[in-house]
C-alpha positions in Angstrom: 20.3 -3.5 -60.2 16.8 -5.0 -60.2 15.5 -6.6 -57.0 13.5 -9.8 -57.1 10.0 -9.7 -55.8 10.9 -11.7 -52.8 13.8 -9.3 -51.9 11.5 -6.3 -52.4 9.0 -7.8 -49.9 11.8 -8.3 -47.4 12.9 -4.7 -47.7 9.4 -3.4 -47.2 8.8 -5.6 -44.2 12.2 -4.5 -42.7 11.3 -0.9 -43.1 7.9 -1.5 -41.6 9.3 -3.2 -38.6 11.8 -0.3 -38.1 9.0 2.2 -38.3 7.0 0.2 -35.7 10.0 -0.1 -33.5 10.5 3.7 -33.7 6.8 4.3 -32.8 6.9 1.9 -29.9 9.0 4.1 -27.6 6.8 5.9 -25.1 5.3 9.4 -25.1 7.6 11.7 -23.2 5.3 14.6 -22.5 2.1 16.5 -23.4 1.8 20.1 -24.1 -1.6 21.8 -24.0 -2.2 25.2 -25.5 -5.2 27.4 -26.4 -6.3 28.0 -30.0 -5.5 31.5 -31.1 -9.1 32.3 -32.0 -10.8 30.1 -29.4 -12.3 30.6 -25.9 -10.0 31.0 -23.0 -8.6 27.8 -21.5 -9.0 28.1 -17.7 -6.4 26.8 -15.3 -8.8 24.1 -14.0 -9.5 22.9 -17.5 -5.8 22.7 -18.3 -5.1 20.9 -15.0 -7.9 18.4 -15.6 -6.8 17.6 -19.1 -3.2 17.1 -17.9 -4.4 14.8 -15.1 -6.1 12.5 -17.7 -3.1 12.6 -20.0 -0.6 11.5 -17.2 -1.8 7.9 -17.7 -0.4 7.9 -21.2 3.1 8.9 -20.4 5.6 6.2 -21.4 3.1 4.4 -23.7 3.4 4.2 -27.5 1.5 6.7 -29.6 -0.6 4.5 -31.9 -3.8 5.2 -33.9 -5.9 3.5 -31.2 -4.2 5.4 -28.4 -4.8 8.6 -30.3 -8.5 8.0 -30.3 -8.4 7.2 -26.5 -6.5 10.4 -25.9 -9.2 12.3 -27.7 -11.9 10.6 -25.7 -10.2 11.4 -22.4 -9.7 15.1 -23.4 -13.5 15.1 -24.0 -14.1 13.6 -20.6 -11.8 16.0 -18.9 -13.5 19.0 -20.4 -17.1 17.8 -20.0 -16.5 17.1 -16.3 -16.1 20.9 -16.0 -19.1 21.8 -18.2 -17.3 22.2 -21.6 -19.4 20.3 -24.0 -18.5 22.0 -27.3 -14.8 21.9 -27.6 -12.4 21.6 -30.6 -9.2 19.7 -30.5 -6.1 19.5 -32.8 -3.6 16.8 -31.9 -0.1 16.2 -33.3 2.8 13.9 -32.4 6.5 14.7 -32.8 8.4 11.5 -33.7 11.8 13.0 -32.6 10.8 14.3 -29.2 7.9 11.9 -28.6 5.9 14.9 -27.5 2.1 15.1 -28.0 0.8 18.6 -28.6 -2.9 19.3 -27.9 -4.3 22.6 -29.2 -7.7 23.3 -27.6 -10.7 25.5 -28.0 -12.7 24.5 -24.9 -15.8 26.5 -26.0 -18.1 28.2 -23.4 -18.8 26.3 -20.2 -22.4 25.4 -19.8 -24.3 26.3 -16.6 -27.0 24.5 -14.7 -30.3 25.3 -16.4 -32.4 23.3 -14.0 -31.6 21.8 -10.6 -34.3 19.8 -8.8 -33.4 18.3 -5.3 -36.3 16.7 -3.5 -35.7 15.2 0.0 -38.8 13.2 1.0 -39.2 12.8 4.7 -37.0 15.7 5.8 -39.2 18.4 7.3 -36.8 20.1 9.8 -35.6 23.4 8.3 -32.1 23.2 10.0 -31.6 19.6 8.7 -32.6 20.5 5.2 -30.2 23.4 5.3 -27.4 21.1 6.4 -28.2 18.6 3.7 -28.2 21.2 1.0 -25.1 23.0 2.2 -22.9 23.7 -0.8 -25.4 22.1 -3.2 -25.3 22.9 -6.9 -27.5 25.9 -8.0 -29.1 27.1 -11.2 -26.7 29.4 -13.0 -23.5 27.9 -11.6 -21.0 26.2 -14.0 -22.1 22.6 -14.6 -19.2 20.8 -13.0 -19.6 17.1 -12.5 -17.5 17.1 -9.3 -19.9 19.6 -7.7 -22.8 17.4 -8.7 -21.1 14.3 -7.1 -20.2 16.4 -4.0 -23.8 17.4 -3.6 -24.9 13.7 -3.6 -22.0 12.7 -1.3 -22.8 15.4 1.3 -26.5 14.4 1.4 -25.6 10.8 1.9 -22.9 11.6 4.6 -25.2 13.8 6.7 -28.1 11.2 6.5 -25.8 8.4 7.7 -24.3 10.6 10.4 -27.8 11.2 11.8 -29.1 7.7 11.6 -31.1 7.7 8.4 -29.7 4.2 7.5 -32.6 3.3 5.1 -32.5 6.2 2.8 -32.9 5.5 -0.9 -32.2 7.4 -4.1 -35.4 7.3 -6.2 -33.7 9.2 -9.0 -30.2 10.5 -9.8 -29.9 12.1 -13.2 -27.6 14.5 -14.9 -28.8 15.3 -18.4 -27.3 17.4 -21.2 -29.2 18.9 -24.1 -26.5 19.6 -26.6 -28.9 21.4 -29.1 -30.2 23.8 -26.5 -26.9 23.8 -24.7 -28.5 23.1 -21.3 -27.5 20.9 -18.4 -30.0 19.7 -15.8 -29.7 17.7 -12.6 -32.4 15.8 -10.7 -31.9 14.3 -7.3 -34.9 12.6 -5.7 -34.4 10.9 -2.3 -36.6 9.2 0.3 -34.9 9.6 3.7 -36.8 6.9 5.6 -36.9 6.7 9.4 -34.3 8.2 11.7 -32.9 5.5 13.9 -32.3 5.8 17.7 -29.6 4.4 19.9 -30.4 0.9 21.0 -28.7 -1.5 23.4 -25.0 -0.8 24.4 -23.0 -4.0 23.9 -19.6 -3.9 25.7 -16.8 -6.4 25.9 -17.5 -8.5 28.9 -13.9 -9.4 29.5 -12.8 -5.9 30.4 -12.4 -5.0 34.1 -13.6 -1.5 33.4 -17.1 -2.3 32.0 -18.8 -0.3 34.7 -16.8 2.8 33.9 -17.3 2.4 30.2 -21.1 2.2 30.6 -21.1 5.3 32.9 -19.0 7.3 30.4 -21.5 6.9 27.5 -22.7 10.3 26.3 -26.0 8.9 25.0 -28.9 6.8 26.3 -30.9 4.1 24.7 -33.8 5.7 22.9 -32.0 8.9 21.9 -31.8 9.8 18.2 -28.6 8.3 16.7 -25.7 10.8 16.1 -22.3 9.6 14.8 -20.7 12.6 16.6 -21.7 11.0 19.9 -20.0 7.8 19.0 -16.8 9.7 18.2 -17.0 11.5 21.5 -17.5 8.3 23.3 -14.6 6.7 21.6 -12.3 9.6 22.5 -13.5 9.6 26.1 -12.8 5.9 26.6 -9.3 6.3 25.0 -8.5 9.1 27.5 -9.0 6.8 30.5 -6.0 5.0 31.9 -7.6 1.5 31.4 -7.7 0.7 27.7 -5.1 -0.3 25.2 -7.6 0.0 22.3 -11.2 1.1 21.9 -13.6 0.6 19.0 -17.2 1.9 19.1 -19.5 1.3 16.1 -23.2 0.7 15.3 -24.3 -2.8 14.4 -26.2 -1.8 11.3 -27.1 -5.3 10.2 -28.9 -5.8 13.6 -31.0 -2.6 13.4 -34.6 -3.3 14.1 -37.8 -1.4 14.7 -36.1 2.0 14.6 -33.2 1.2 16.9 -29.6 0.2 16.3 -27.4 -1.5 18.9 -23.9 -0.1 19.6 -20.9 -2.3 19.9 -18.0 -1.3 22.2 -14.9 -3.4 21.8 -12.4 -2.8 24.7 -8.9 -4.2 25.2 -7.5 -3.6 28.6 -4.0 -2.3 29.1 -1.5 -4.8 30.5 -1.4 -5.2 34.3 2.0 -3.6 34.2 3.7 -1.5 31.5 7.2 -0.1 31.4 9.0 2.6 29.4 12.8 2.9 29.3 14.7 5.7 27.7 18.0 7.5 27.7 20.1 10.3 26.3 22.6 13.1 27.0 22.3 16.8 27.7 25.0 19.4 28.4 23.3 20.4 31.6 22.8 17.0 33.2 25.2 14.8 31.3 24.2 11.2 30.5 20.7 10.4 31.6 18.2 7.5 31.8 14.5 7.3 32.4 12.3 4.4 33.7 8.5 4.6 34.0 6.2 2.0 35.5 2.4 2.2 35.1 -0.2 0.0 36.7 -3.6 0.9 35.3 -5.8 -1.3 37.4 -5.0 -1.9 41.1 -8.4 -2.4 42.7 -11.9 -3.2 41.6 -12.6 0.5 42.1 -10.4 1.5 39.2 -7.4 2.8 41.2 -4.2 3.3 39.1 -0.6 4.2 39.7 2.4 5.6 37.8 6.0 5.9 38.9 8.7 7.8 37.0 12.4 7.6 37.7 14.9 9.9 36.0 18.6 9.5 36.7 21.5 11.6 35.3 25.1 12.4 36.3 24.0 15.5 38.0 20.4 15.0 39.0 18.1 12.2 40.2 14.3 12.4 40.4 11.6 10.0 41.3 7.9 10.8 41.2 4.7 8.9 41.6 1.0 9.3 41.4 -1.8 7.2 42.8 -5.2 8.0 41.2 -8.6 7.2 42.7 -11.6 7.8 40.4 -14.8 9.2 42.0 -17.3 9.0 39.1 -15.5 10.0 35.9 -12.0 8.6 35.7 -11.0 11.4 33.3 -12.4 14.5 35.1 -13.5 13.5 38.6 -10.5 11.9 40.5 -8.6 12.1 43.7 -4.9 11.9 43.1 -2.0 11.5 45.6 1.3 12.8 44.3 4.8 12.5 45.5 8.3 13.3 44.3 11.9 13.4 45.4 14.7 15.3 43.6 18.4 15.4 44.3 21.0 17.4 42.3 24.8 17.5 42.6 26.9 20.5 41.7 
């Protein structure tokens, strides 16, 4: 039986739509293996390729997506220094599995590394800035290059070099000579000093907060001292929240002011709990804290524990001398009663 031209076109279109529908179901998995006569595929290369491929799971395998997969395999390998790889890709319509057979080639190594830190003369600081930096002869991994830049930036900011500038950041690849080079040229600028300490004026404990500062105006800035200050303020009995940070937008003439935001604890706070133990039976706990009693920073806590077999009450009255964390006079008292 002969089909009309119109019917034949309909059949072709139907078959085409069926094929497209079949191909539209997503990729179920990727398998990556090494070419039999190729260079060894390292674990890190395998893992990086699979990391890139994970974004394609569940998506249709189309000619466009095949090109994208190939580009991402290239990115994954070049990130580890493999610039001369070979790839064979296949797709199983039945299992929806993509198979990648790779020859990664030989990983290139840093041929030239130039790191210039203008304005940094101190030997110890230079050593810290260059700690873990890329070196000639090492595998040309992009993540190590980025980590080198990130470490330099982090250390400079920690020590108050807020105006540093990258004059040149370049990673270059000569595919003909099979050489990879890196150039990092930086101007550190001035190192800032601690400026004015700006505290929340509504806090009752402003005087203590000022006294606990581990730095003075005019000292070289160090982020570690801000962290120490933040921790010290949190350890006092006075504050519900503490935030210490530099006001970078207000830095001027080599100094940066420091903002200290303090939120006092409530005048009274209570904790209630309960439970059961085989030794004491049913039990309940009530704690009352009063962090600020006098203008001198006196504080008090009272703890009541009641159970079927034992009752305890304890209290502490604390008087700070200079440092409310480490230099205090404390009056303690407790009463305990246990039934048999």
